[in-house]
N, C-alpha and C positions, 0 to 999 in steps of 0.2 A: 439400483437405478442408475442409468447412464445419464450423464450431463456433460455440457461443454465446459471443460475445466478452464479453458482460456477465458471464457466469459466470466467465470467465477473469479479468476485471478484479476481480471480488469476491474470487476465490481469491488473486490476487496481493496485493491490499490486505490480506487476512487474514494472509498470510505475512509481509508487511512488519511486522506487529505484533511478530513475533519478533526483528526486527533493528532496531527503532526505539530510538534513544537520545534522551532529553529532558534539556535543561538550561535555563538562564535565557534562552537565545536561541531556544528552540523545540524541535521534535521533528524528527529526521532519520532516514532509513532508507537502508541500503545499496541501491544501484540495480542489483544483479545479477539483473535480471529481463528478460524479453523487451522489446525496445525499442518495438515497436508497442503493447504493453500499457501501458508507461510513458507513451507519448505520449497514449494515450486518457485515462489518469488525470490527466495534465497538462491536457488539454483540458476535463476535467470540473472543474478547479479544486481537485483533491485534493492534488496535489503540485507542487513547483516544476519548472521546465523541466529535464528530464533531459539535455538536450544540453550543459549546462555541464560544465566540466572536473572538478568535484568528484566524488568517488566515492559521494556520497550525495545524496538529494533531501530537501527540507524538506516536511513534511506539514502541511496545514492543520489547524486545530483539529477540523474536521468529520472529516477523514481519520483523525486519531488515535482519535477516538471510534468511528468506523465500523470501523476495522481491528480493534479489540478485539472488537466485537460480531460481526463476520464470523468472526474466529478462533474464538470460542467456538461459533458456529453450526456451523462446518465441522469443528472439531477438538476441541472441549471434550467431556469425559466427563460423562455424566449424574451428578448427585449422588445418593448412596445415602441 
């Protein structure tokens, strides 16, 4: 089946916003997503290498900002 990989990447990054934790070391998200998608996000420089043993990936500053924007775009409720 063919599908729009860019849309999948955006949706995955949006969902990462829900599972992102930030502290003094940066922002990390659980990596329980499709491996091909995680690899594409890594190749785009948005997350750290998902092949590491850690159960999470580090998000770049750009990815943190973009994940929230995409989450609101796909899942936010319009304000009344």
